[in-house]
N, C-alpha and C positions, 0 to 999 in steps of 0.2 A: 524218505529218510530226512530230507531237508527240514520238514516240519518239526522234527524232534529237537532241532537246534534253533530254528528261526522263529518259533512262535513266542519267544521271550521278548518283551518290550519294556524299556525303562519308563518310569513315570515322569521323570524330569532329568534334564542334563544341563549343567551350567559350567561356565569357565571362570576361573579366578582372575579378576582384573588386577589384583594386587600380588600376583605371583612374583616371587623373587627369592629363589632358593639360595640360602647362604649357610654354608657349613659352619662358619664362625659363629653366626647368630644362634643357630640351632644348638651347637655344642656349648654355648653360653647358658642357654636355658637348661639343658640337661648335660652337665659337665662330663667330659671324656672319662674322668676318674671313676664316675659311677658306672659307666658302660664297661670299662675294663674290669672293675671289681666284681660286677654282676657275673660276667663270664668266668672269672677266676673262682668265685665261690660256688656257683651253680654246677660248673663242670666237674666239681669234686664231690657232689652229692652222690650217695649210693644209688645205683640204678640209672645214672645219667648216661644218655647217648643221644646223638643227633637224631632228630626226627627225619623221616624220609622226605626227599624232594622228588616227587613223582612226576614223570613226564606224561602229560595228557596228549599223547600222540594222535589219537583218533580225533579229538576236538581240534587240535592244532591243524591237522590236515583239512578238516572241514572249514575252519575259519581262515585258512591260507596264511598261517604264520610260521615262523621258524621253529619255535618251541613255546609250549605253555607248561610252566612248572607249578606244581601244587605242593605247598609245604604242609605235610600231613601231621597236624598237632594232636590227632586222636591217639598218637603213639607217645605222647609226652608223659613220662613217668606212669603212674597208675591213675592219673587224674583225667586223662583223655582231653586235655585242653591247654592252650597256650597260657592260661591263667596260672598254671602251676609255676611258671617262671617269675610271676610278679609278686603276688601276695605272700607266698612262702619265703621269697628272698627278703622282702620287707620285714617279715617277722624275724627272720634270721638276724638281720642287722639291728633291729630295735631291741630284741630280747637279749641277744648275746649270751653272756654267762650269768645274767641276773636271775635271782630266784623269786618265786612267788609272784610272778607277773601274770596278769590276765589281759589278753588281747581281745579286741572286739571289732566287728565290722558289720556294715549293712550290705546286702547282696541280693542279686537275682539268681544266684546259684554257683557259677564256676569260680568267681573270686572268693566267695566264702569257703568253698571247698579247698582252695589253695591255702587260705589263712588257717583253716582247721588242720590241714595236713602239716603246714609249717609249724604250727603251735605244738602238735603232737611230736614232731621231730625234735624240738628243742625243750620239750617238757613244760610248756606254758599252758595255763588254763585259757579256754576260748569261749567267747559268747558271740553268737551269730544272730543278727536281726534280719528277718525276711518279711516281705509284704504278704498279704493274703493271696496275692496272685502267683506266688512261687509254689510249685507243685510239691506234694508230700514226698515224692520220689527224691527230689533234690534235697529236701530237708533231712530225709533219712540218711542220705549219703554223707552229709556233714556230721550227723549224730554218730555214725559208724566210726568217724575219725576222732570221736571224743568231745565234740563241741556241744554246748548247750544252745539249742535253737529256739529263738523267741519270735513268734509270729505276731506281726503288727497289722492292725486293721488299716486298710488304705493302700496306696501305691508305694513304689520304691522310695520316692522322696520322703514320704512319711516314715518309712522304716529307718531311713538315714537320720532323720530328725530325732526320733526316739533313741536311736543308737548313741548319738552325740550327747543327749541329755543324761541318759542313764550312765554312760561311760564316764562323763565328767564328775557325776555325783559319786561314783565308786572308785575313781582313780584308775580306770582301765585304759590301756594304750590302744587308741583307735588305729587300725591298719586299713585305711581306706584308699581306694584307687581314684578317688575324686578329690580335687584340690579346692580349697576355699581360702578366704583371707586368713593369713597367719598359719595355714596348714598346707605346706607344699613339700616338705622333705620326704614324707612317706610316699605320696604319689610319685615323686621323682624316682624313688627307689623301685617302685612297682614298674614304672615305665622302663627303667634301666634293665630290669629283668627281661622285659619283652624284646629288647635289642639283641638278646642272645640268638634269636631266630636268624637275624641278618648275619651275625658273626658266623653261624653255621653255614648259611647259604653261600657266603663268600668263599667257602672252602668246598662246597658241594658241586659247583658247576664252574666251568671255564668260560661259559657264555656270559657276555655282558647283558644284564637285565635292562630292557628298554622301557618296560611298563610295569607298574605295581598297582594292583587293585586292593585297597585296604578298607576293611570294615570299620565303621565308627559307631560307638554308642556315645559315651562322654568324650571319646577321643584319645584315651590312654594308649591303647594298642597302636593306633595309627601313628601317634606322635613318638612312641617308643621305637617303632620300626623305622620311621623317618630319621630319628637320631642315629639309629644303627646304620642306615644308608649313608648319612653324613660322615660317619666314622669309618665304615668298612668298605664301601663301594668306591671304586675308582671313577666310575662314570655315574652321573645322576640320571635315573630314569624318570619318565613321566609318572606322576603320582595321582591316582584317581581314588577318591573316597566314595564308599558305598554306604547308603543308609536305607532303612525302611521308609516308604513314602509318607507315613504318618508321624515319623520321628526324625525328620531331616534337619536337626538343629545345626549341624556343621554347614550344610548347604545354605541354610538361611543366613547364618553368621557370615559366611564367605561372601554371599550376595550383597549384604549390607555393610561389610567391612568392620563389623563389631558384633559382640556376643548377642545373640537373639535366642530367647526361649520359645519353644513351640508348645502349643496346646495339643497334647496327644488325645485325640477323641476316641481312638481304639488302639489298644495295645497290640503291637506286632507279635506274630508267632515267633519271630526272631527276638526272643526276650532279652538277650544280652545287649541288643542294639536298640531296644525300644526306650530311648532316653530323650528327655525334653530339653536338656541344656548341656552345652560343652563345658568341660572342666577347665579351670583357669590356666593351669600350666600347659596342657596340651594345646590350648588355643594359641598360645604365644608361638608355637611351632607351626601349627596347621595353617594359620592365617596367611602366611606367605609361601609355605613350602608345597601346598597342594595345587596341582594344575587344574583339576576338574572334580566335580561332584556329580554323582548319579544316585537317584533314588529308585527303589524297586518295590514291586508288590509281593505280598505274601503268597499269592495264588500259585506262583511258580516254584515255591520251595519243595513241595512233595515230589514233583517230577524231577527236579535237579538232584535231590537227595537219592531218589531211586535209580536214576541213571548212573550216578557215581558208584552205587553198590552193584549195579548189573553190568559194569565194565563197558558202558556206552561211550565213555570219554577217554579211557586208558586201558592198558592191558591188565591192570590190577584192580581188584575190588577195593573200593574206598568207602569206609564208614564215616559219613559226614553228618554232623549235627546241623540243625536248622540255620545257624548263623554262617556255617561254612559254605552253604549253597549260594550265598549272596554274591560271592566273587564270580562264580560260574554264570549266574543269571545276568549280572551286570556286563560281563565281558561279551556274552552272546548278544545281549541287547544292543550294545554299542556297535558290534560288528554287523548287526542286522540293519543298522541305519547307515547307508553309504556316506552321508555327510559327516556323521560323528566319527565313523571309522577313519575317514580321511583327515578329519580335524585332529584326531588322536595319533595320526601317523602309524596306525597298525597295518602292517603289511608282511610280505613273505620274509622280511629280515628281522621281524620282531621276536624278542624273547620275553615272554610275559610271565609275571609272578602273581600267583593267587595264594592267599593265606587260608588254608583249611584249618580254621581256628579251633575247631572242636570235633569230637566224635559223638557217639550216642551217650552223652552225659545224662540224659533223661531217656531211659530205654522205652518207657511207655509212650512218650511223645514220638520218639523215633519210629517205633513200630506202627503207630497210628499214621504218621506221615508217609511211611514206606507203602503201606496198604493203599492209601489214596493215590500215591504216585504210580503204583503198579497198575491200578485201574486205568489211569490216564494213558499209560504206555501201551496198553492193550489195543487202544484205538489205532495205533500206528503199526503194530506188529501183525 
């Protein structure tokens, strides 16, 4: 049985030499008023309910911790992703009661779905730019929500460039989760939306969270959640950022103490995390608030995804998308290394939080990964 848990290994682990968590500084970057408003607005949306905080009791026992909590964002509205909290909230704030507005964004999938959903909700037109790497399944989901989807030759960065050019020419309002010079307000709104997860968690358990494992692409979700921690948690946990090994831009930037772009030689199967550069606003929070960074390999994704579905970690079946598995993979990897486990102070008193950031948002990919994972599990059963 041990192999099922202990064959996961991280690619790289690093410690932030500039760590200095400051609630005041974090809430200066992402003001408290945004966090409070995000919860006030989102909690009133039709169909709103707190997503489950699942206790992974089986995994917790195996890793000898007190609790491992999994925030299951596959249950977030009808979008099956934490992104529903960000893009749609930003659309809500930008469009308000204005008429004949067109919103636009570039996306790898889930953010665009949130913007499409938000636009439909407020009656705005929506233009979505995707790279040629984004699956037809994801494109179809956005079209079902009334968006016009434009496929761009090249990678995500190219789709964003085209989105900016065409949107400026046509006067469309860009709803992007990435910040750049003179474009920070909308990304801040998006991040504020993500903080709702922590507001919910603060009321879902009486245990003090000691460790949080956070996925990072451009850093928006991680920084939004850290802002929520600064606002809603009484005690500050250790914060560990997770990235794919070929797209570890946060790790590189933390190592060097300044923003560093990475050259992605091969796109990660964890598409939402396969990003080359940290966004400007999140970086202002991440650079001092993160304790450690871990990078992981794609090859463990199918097995982790399947084990969640087959109740190998908890009493409940969990439908986890590819990016959701990274928290499980990194936690097991860190606990499999005695030195790292000790460094992180993970022990029988630890209450660990993992963000299950998405469900089967791409059913074809999910089914493919499940099939591969199932074959791997047969070797142990």
